[in-house]
ZAMARGU-4260 file (C-alpha; in steps of 0.2 Angstrom, whole numbers, plus 5000, padded with zeros to 4 digits):
<rodrens>
0) 5353/5645/5323 | 5352/5653/5340 | 5337/5643/5346 | 5345/5627/5340 | 5360/5630/5350
5) 5350/5633/5366 | 5341/5617/5364 | 5356/5607/5360 | 5364/5610/5377 | 5352/5599/5387
10) 5351/5586/5374 | 5370/5584/5374 | 5369/5582/5393 | 5356/5568/5392 | 5365/5558/5379
15) 5374/5548/5392 | 5368/5530/5391 | 5363/5524/5408 | 5373/5509/5415 | 5361/5496/5423
20) 5369/5491/5440 | 5365/5480/5455 | 5372/5484/5472 | 5384/5469/5470 | 5390/5474/5453
25) 5393/5492/5459 | 5403/5485/5474 | 5414/5473/5463 | 5417/5487/5451 | 5423/5499/5465
30) 5435/5486/5471 | 5443/5485/5454 | 5442/5503/5449 | 5443/5514/5464 | 5461/5521/5465
35) 5461/5521/5484 | 5459/5502/5485 | 5473/5500/5472 | 5484/5512/5482 | 5481/5502/5498
40) 5485/5486/5490 | 5502/5493/5484 | 5505/5500/5501 | 5504/5482/5508 | 5517/5476/5495
45) 5528/5490/5500 | 5528/5488/5518 | 5530/5469/5516 | 5547/5472/5509 | 5553/5479/5525
50) 5552/5462/5533 | 5564/5455/5519 | 5576/5469/5522 | 5577/5465/5541 | 5579/5446/5538
55) 5593/5450/5526 | 5604/5454/5542 | 5604/5435/5546 | 5611/5430/5529 | 5630/5431/5524
60) 5636/5447/5517 | 5648/5444/5503 | 5659/5458/5495 | 5671/5457/5481 | 5685/5469/5480
65) 5699/5475/5468 | 5713/5486/5476 | 5728/5494/5468 | 5740/5505/5478 | 5757/5514/5473
70) 5767/5519/5488 | 5783/5529/5490 | 5797/5520/5498 | 5795/5518/5517 | 5778/5525/5517
75) 5767/5524/5533 | 5751/5532/5539 | 5757/5545/5551 | 5742/5555/5555 | 5723/5553/5558
80) 5724/5536/5568 | 5733/5528/5582 | 5741/5514/5572 | 5756/5516/5561 | 5753/5503/5547
85) 5765/5501/5532 | 5759/5504/5515 | 5765/5493/5501 | 5763/5495/5482 | 5752/5481/5476
90) 5737/5475/5466 | 5725/5463/5473 | 5708/5455/5472 | 5698/5445/5484 | 5682/5441/5493
95) 5676/5445/5510 | 5662/5437/5520 | 5654/5442/5536 | 5640/5433/5545 | 5630/5438/5560
100) 5631/5425/5574 | 5620/5433/5587 | 5614/5449/5593 | 5604/5441/5607 | 5587/5442/5599
105) 5586/5460/5593 | 5585/5455/5575 | 5571/5442/5579 | 5561/5456/5588 | 5564/5468/5573
110) 5557/5454/5561 | 5542/5452/5572 | 5540/5471/5572 | 5540/5471/5553 | 5528/5456/5552
115) 5516/5465/5563 | 5517/5481/5553 | 5514/5471/5537 | 5498/5464/5545 | 5493/5481/5551
120) 5495/5488/5533 | 5485/5473/5527 | 5471/5478/5539 | 5472/5496/5534 | 5469/5490/5516
125) 5454/5481/5522 | 5448/5497/5531 | 5450/5506/5514 | 5440/5493/5505 | 5427/5494/5519
130) 5426/5513/5517 | 5424/5511/5498 | 5410/5499/5501 | 5401/5510/5513 | 5403/5525/5501
135) 5396/5514/5487 | 5381/5508/5497 | 5377/5526/5503 | 5378/5533/5485 | 5368/5518/5478
140) 5353/5519/5490 | 5353/5538/5488 | 5352/5535/5469 | 5338/5522/5472 | 5329/5535/5483
145) 5331/5549/5470 | 5326/5537/5456 | 5310/5533/5465 | 5307/5551/5469 | 5308/5556/5451
150) 5294/5543/5447 | 5283/5549/5462 | 5285/5567/5457 | 5282/5564/5439 | 5266/5554/5443
155) 5261/5569/5454 | 5263/5581/5440 | 5252/5570/5429 | 5238/5569/5442 | 5239/5588/5445
160) 5239/5591/5426 | 5223/5582/5425 | 5215/5592/5439 | 5221/5608/5430 | 5213/5602/5414
165) 5197/5598/5423 | 5196/5615/5432 | 5199/5624/5416 | 5185/5615/5407 | 5173/5619/5422
170) 5179/5637/5422 | 5175/5638/5403 | 5158/5632/5407 | 5156/5645/5420 | 5155/5631/5434
175) 5171/5636/5442 | 5180/5653/5445 | 5196/5658/5438 | 5203/5657/5456 | 5201/5639/5456
180) 5211/5638/5440 | 5225/5648/5448 | 5225/5637/5463 | 5226/5622/5452 | 5240/5629/5442
185) 5250/5634/5458 | 5249/5615/5463 | 5255/5610/5446 | 5269/5622/5447 | 5274/5615/5464
190) 5274/5597/5457 | 5285/5602/5443 | 5297/5610/5455 | 5297/5593/5465 | 5302/5585/5449
195) 5316/5596/5445 | 5323/5594/5463 | 5321/5575/5462 | 5331/5575/5445 | 5344/5586/5452
200) 5346/5574/5467 | 5347/5559/5455 | 5361/5567/5445 | 5370/5571/5461 | 5368/5553/5467
205) 5375/5547/5450 | 5390/5558/5452 | 5393/5551/5470 | 5391/5533/5464 | 5403/5536/5449
210) 5416/5543/5461 | 5414/5529/5473 | 5416/5516/5459 | 5431/5525/5452 | 5424/5533/5436
215) 5432/5550/5431 | 5419/5554/5418 | 5401/5558/5419 | 5390/5543/5421 | 5372/5539/5422
220) 5365/5524/5431 | 5349/5513/5430 | 5349/5506/5448 | 5341/5489/5452 | 5331/5490/5468
225) 5336/5478/5482 | 5324/5467/5490 | 5318/5472/5508 | 5330/5462/5520 | 5323/5450/5533
230) 5321/5455/5551 | 5337/5458/5560 | 5340/5444/5572 | 5356/5450/5581 | 5354/5461/5596
235) 5364/5477/5598 | 5376/5469/5611 | 5380/5455/5598 | 5382/5468/5584 | 5394/5478/5595
240) 5405/5462/5600 | 5406/5457/5581 | 5411/5475/5576 | 5424/5476/5590 | 5431/5459/5586
245) 5432/5461/5567 | 5432/5479/5561 | 5448/5482/5551 | 5451/5499/5559 | 5453/5491/5576
250) 5463/5477/5569 | 5475/5490/5562 | 5477/5498/5580 | 5480/5481/5588 | 5493/5476/5575
255) 5502/5493/5577 | 5502/5489/5596 | 5510/5472/5593 | 5523/5480/5582 | 5526/5494/5595
260) 5529/5480/5609 | 5541/5470/5598 | 5550/5486/5594 | 5551/5491/5612 | 5558/5474/5616
265) 5571/5476/5602 | 5576/5493/5608 | 5579/5486/5626 | 5592/5475/5619 | 5603/5488/5611
270) 5615/5487/5625 | 5619/5469/5621 | 5634/5463/5612 | 5634/5459/5593 | 5645/5444/5588
275) 5649/5441/5570 | 5661/5430/5560 | 5672/5438/5547 | 5683/5430/5533 | 5693/5435/5518
280) 5702/5426/5504 | 5711/5433/5488 | 5726/5434/5477 | 5739/5448/5476 | 5747/5446/5458
285) 5757/5463/5460 | 5766/5464/5476 | 5783/5466/5485 | 5789/5449/5483 | 5799/5446/5499
290) 5786/5454/5510 | 5769/5449/5503 | 5763/5431/5499 | 5754/5429/5483 | 5738/5422/5491
295) 5730/5428/5507 | 5716/5421/5518 | 5710/5426/5536 | 5696/5423/5547 | 5690/5430/5564
300) 5677/5433/5576 | 5671/5451/5580 | 5662/5455/5596 | 5655/5473/5597 | 5650/5478/5615
305) 5642/5496/5617 | 5649/5504/5632 | 5644/5522/5632 | 5634/5533/5620 | 5628/5547/5630
310) 5611/5539/5635 | 5605/5537/5617 | 5600/5518/5619 | 5591/5522/5636 | 5582/5536/5628
315) 5577/5526/5613 | 5570/5512/5624 | 5560/5524/5634 | 5553/5532/5618 | 5548/5515/5612
320) 5540/5510/5628 | 5530/5526/5628 | 5524/5523/5611 | 5517/5506/5617 | 5506/5515/5630
325) 5501/5527/5617 | 5496/5513/5605 | 5486/5504/5618 | 5476/5520/5621 | 5473/5522/5602
330) 5465/5504/5602 | 5453/5509/5616 | 5449/5525/5607 | 5445/5516/5591 | 5435/5503/5600
335) 5424/5517/5607 | 5423/5526/5591 | 5417/5510/5582 | 5405/5506/5596 | 5397/5523/5594
340) 5396/5522/5575 | 5387/5505/5576 | 5375/5512/5589 | 5371/5527/5579 | 5368/5516/5563
345) 5357/5504/5573 | 5346/5518/5580 | 5345/5526/5563 | 5339/5509/5556 | 5326/5507/5570
350) 5320/5525/5567 | 5318/5522/5548 | 5309/5505/5551 | 5297/5514/5563 | 5295/5529/5550
355) 5291/5516/5537 | 5277/5508/5547 | 5270/5525/5551 | 5271/5532/5533 | 5262/5517/5526
360) 5247/5522/5537 | 5250/5541/5532 | 5249/5536/5514 | 5234/5526/5516 | 5225/5540/5525
365) 5231/5553/5513 | 5225/5543/5498 | 5208/5541/5506 | 5207/5560/5510 | 5212/5564/5492
370) 5198/5553/5485 | 5185/5561/5496 | 5192/5579/5492 | 5191/5575/5474 | 5173/5568/5475
375) 5168/5583/5486 | 5175/5595/5473 | 5167/5586/5458 | 5150/5588/5467 | 5153/5606/5471
380) 5154/5603/5490 | 5173/5606/5492 | 5185/5620/5488 | 5200/5620/5477 | 5210/5624/5493
385) 5204/5608/5501 | 5208/5598/5485 | 5226/5606/5484 | 5230/5602/5502 | 5224/5584/5500
390) 5236/5583/5484 | 5250/5590/5494 | 5247/5578/5509 | 5247/5563/5498 | 5263/5569/5488
395) 5272/5572/5505 | 5267/5555/5511 | 5273/5546/5495 | 5290/5556/5497 | 5291/5551/5515
400) 5287/5533/5513 | 5300/5532/5498 | 5313/5540/5509 | 5310/5529/5524 | 5311/5513/5514
405) 5328/5517/5506 | 5334/5524/5522 | 5330/5508/5531 | 5338/5498/5517 | 5354/5509/5518
410) 5356/5508/5537 | 5353/5489/5537 | 5365/5487/5524 | 5378/5498/5533 | 5375/5489/5549
415) 5379/5472/5540 | 5395/5479/5533 | 5401/5489/5548 | 5399/5474/5560 | 5405/5461/5548
420) 5387/5453/5549 | 5380/5442/5536 | 5362/5439/5534
</rodrens>
């Protein structure tokens, strides 16, 4: 029972059925399942309500009231106010209506501010989707690389196992020494270590991809390789212009600047009058018969003019104007950051393309060297050390060409995404 338990652990970990995925399918699943994408969408809806709240100021405000009062004879308000109104016992109900006539454009500017903030939040949601897409691409190509490395290292182990079997047979025939067997077994152990490392990288990449897609449980994937992209026709300056014009992070900063300008203009109109119309109508069924009419109605115009508030409005205007300058600088900062990011990805893509060309030659030469070393060893002209070094050189070349290939595909894919470029 003890040994059965020990063997069951790895088997349970491997019982996850791999999910076959293409890059497009992974992207689509992430847009549906990733919680950050859904949170960003809900945030857009939340901010969109602020524009409706500001617009409501333009609409009539209607209130219904029911009031009852019992007053002692000859009661007046005698403290807490300058006026001295009489209080009558009564019960009344009515409706009051107020309507903003004009505040000299302040509400319109606040509506523009809310609209710009809604657009900024929408661009922020696009930025979240872009970040999710980038995370999926990085995890996907890392998974492809690890998937290919597992195959490469497994083939290496098979080839080295054949050499070990060959050397052992020769040693049993007294044609090779035990030292040769030891060197061959060392090379085989190194190959098995490479397999274990590649499998660990594969599991790590699967975990990253599952998180980027939005899965919370352990998942394994069978990833479909992407075809090698065509040669990039756009130049670096064209890519930079496209990124600066279209990147959602920059659009967010620009919309925030627009909102800041509208808000600053609105704050500059705080000292202007506000003109409103007010009306009321109702009935007073319980009243002092000789003093209060059973029905009442009234209408008027209210003009509110701010005269002095201790410098509050001036301070708010200066604060809003300063925030405009701050927001403009943030636009420049984001443009610089995006330009640097695009340049870095472009350089990494070019480096990976160059490495891919060089590693193809390296693999070709190392394969030829291994064939010659194997032939020399079979003829007794070469040593096991020479053969082991040739095996290591070929394995290294295979790993490097695999890494360079998927690194190029990743950087090219990221470049298309980060610059809104489409092949």
